[in-house]
C-alpha positions as CSV (number, residue, x, y, z in Angstrom):
1,M,30.1,-6.9,54.9
2,V,31.1,-3.2,55.5
3,T,33.6,-3.4,52.7
4,D,31.0,-4.8,50.4
5,A,28.7,-1.9,51.3
6,K,31.4,0.6,50.6
7,A,32.4,-1.1,47.4
8,H,28.8,-0.9,46.1
9,A,27.9,2.5,47.5
10,A,28.0,4.2,44.1
11,E,25.8,1.5,42.5
12,D,23.4,1.8,45.4
13,K,23.2,5.5,45.1
14,K,22.5,5.3,41.3
15,R,19.8,2.7,41.9
16,R,18.2,4.8,44.6
17,E,18.2,7.8,42.4
18,L,16.5,5.7,39.6
19,I,13.9,4.4,42.1
20,D,13.2,7.9,43.5
21,T,12.8,9.3,40.0
22,R,10.5,6.5,39.0
23,N,8.3,7.2,42.0
24,Q,8.1,10.9,41.0
25,A,7.2,9.9,37.5
26,D,4.5,7.5,38.7
27,Q,3.1,10.2,40.9
28,L,3.1,12.7,38.0
29,V,1.5,10.3,35.6
30,Y,-1.3,9.6,38.2
31,Q,-1.9,13.3,38.9
32,T,-1.9,14.2,35.2
33,E,-4.3,11.5,34.2
34,K,-6.6,12.5,37.1
35,N,-6.4,16.2,36.1
36,I,-7.1,15.4,32.5
37,K,-10.3,13.6,33.5
38,E,-11.4,16.3,35.9
39,N,-10.7,19.2,33.5
40,A,-11.5,17.6,30.2
41,D,-14.0,20.4,29.4
42,K,-11.5,23.1,30.2
43,L,-8.7,21.7,28.1
44,D,-8.4,22.4,24.4
45,P,-7.9,19.3,22.3
46,A,-4.3,20.2,21.3
47,T,-3.2,20.6,24.9
48,K,-5.0,17.4,25.9
49,N,-3.2,15.6,23.1
50,Q,0.1,17.0,24.3
51,L,-0.5,15.9,27.9
52,E,-1.6,12.4,26.8
53,A,1.5,12.1,24.6
54,G,3.7,13.3,27.5
55,V,2.1,10.7,29.8
56,G,2.7,8.0,27.2
57,R,6.3,8.9,26.8
58,L,6.8,9.0,30.6
59,K,5.2,5.6,31.0
60,E,7.6,4.1,28.5
61,A,10.6,5.8,30.2
62,I,9.5,4.3,33.6
63,K,9.7,0.8,32.1
64,G,13.4,1.3,31.1
65,E,16.6,1.7,33.1
66,N,17.8,4.9,31.5
67,I,17.6,7.6,34.2
68,D,18.5,10.4,31.8
69,E,15.6,9.5,29.5
70,L,13.3,9.3,32.5
71,K,14.3,12.7,33.8
72,S,13.9,14.2,30.4
73,A,10.3,12.8,30.0
74,L,9.5,13.9,33.5
75,E,10.6,17.4,32.9
76,A,8.8,17.6,29.5
77,L,5.5,16.5,31.0
78,N,6.0,19.0,33.9
79,Q,6.5,21.8,31.4
80,I,3.4,20.8,29.3
81,W,1.3,20.6,32.4
82,H,2.5,24.0,33.7
83,Q,1.5,25.6,30.3
84,A,-1.9,23.9,30.4
85,A,-2.5,25.1,34.0
86,A,-1.5,28.6,33.0
87,K,-4.0,28.6,30.1
88,M,-6.8,27.3,32.4
89,Y,-6.0,29.9,35.0
90,E,-6.1,32.7,32.5
91,A,-9.4,31.4,31.0
92,A,-11.0,31.1,34.5
93,N,-9.7,34.6,35.5
94,A,-11.1,36.2,32.3
95,Q,-14.4,34.5,32.8
96,Q,-14.5,35.6,36.5
97,Q,-13.7,39.2,35.5
98,S,-16.4,39.3,32.8
99,A,-18.9,37.9,35.3
100,G,-17.7,40.3,38.1
101,G,-18.0,43.4,35.8
102,A,-21.7,42.8,35.5
103,E,-22.2,42.5,39.2
104,Q,-20.3,45.7,40.1
105,Q,-22.7,48.1,38.2
106,G,-24.9,48.8,41.2
107,P,-23.9,50.6,44.4
108,A,-22.3,48.4,47.1
109,E,-24.2,50.0,50.0
110,P,-27.5,51.9,50.3
111,Q,-26.7,55.6,50.1
112,G,-29.5,56.9,52.2
113,E,-28.7,55.2,55.4
114,K,-25.7,55.7,57.6
115,P,-24.4,52.9,59.9
116,P,-25.0,53.6,63.6
117,E,-22.1,55.2,65.4
118,A,-20.6,54.0,68.7
119,E,-21.5,56.0,71.7
120,D,-19.2,56.9,74.6
121,A,-20.7,56.0,78.0
122,D,-19.6,56.3,81.6
123,Y,-20.0,53.2,83.8
124,E,-19.6,52.3,87.4
125,V,-18.6,48.9,88.8
126,V,-21.2,47.6,91.3
127,D,-19.9,45.2,93.9
128,D,-22.5,42.5,94.6
129,K,-20.8,41.2,97.7
130,K,-22.2,43.8,100.1
């Protein structure tokens, strides 16, 4: 039994790598589809089409046994998603800056009033046990 395990160790390692990569791919497909639905209004049509094509390619690769094709499709979808996320972040940042610029026109604090200052005081401890 031990000799069989040693003899098939390389095959088991390859099979485990394929299964782990499939699990990563399944997770990425799920997250990408979820993010496409949640951010449909923030994605431009070309980026959305690229993401959907990448998801389709990855789903096909998951069905097969070729780990190199699976890794390639996984990496391609990751790159597409990172580019899309960067575009959404830049758009949100630009929108926030334009909205923030309008709010910063007025003074932040009233200029006529000064905040109260702390006062130094002497104190004496009174013992209540007398």
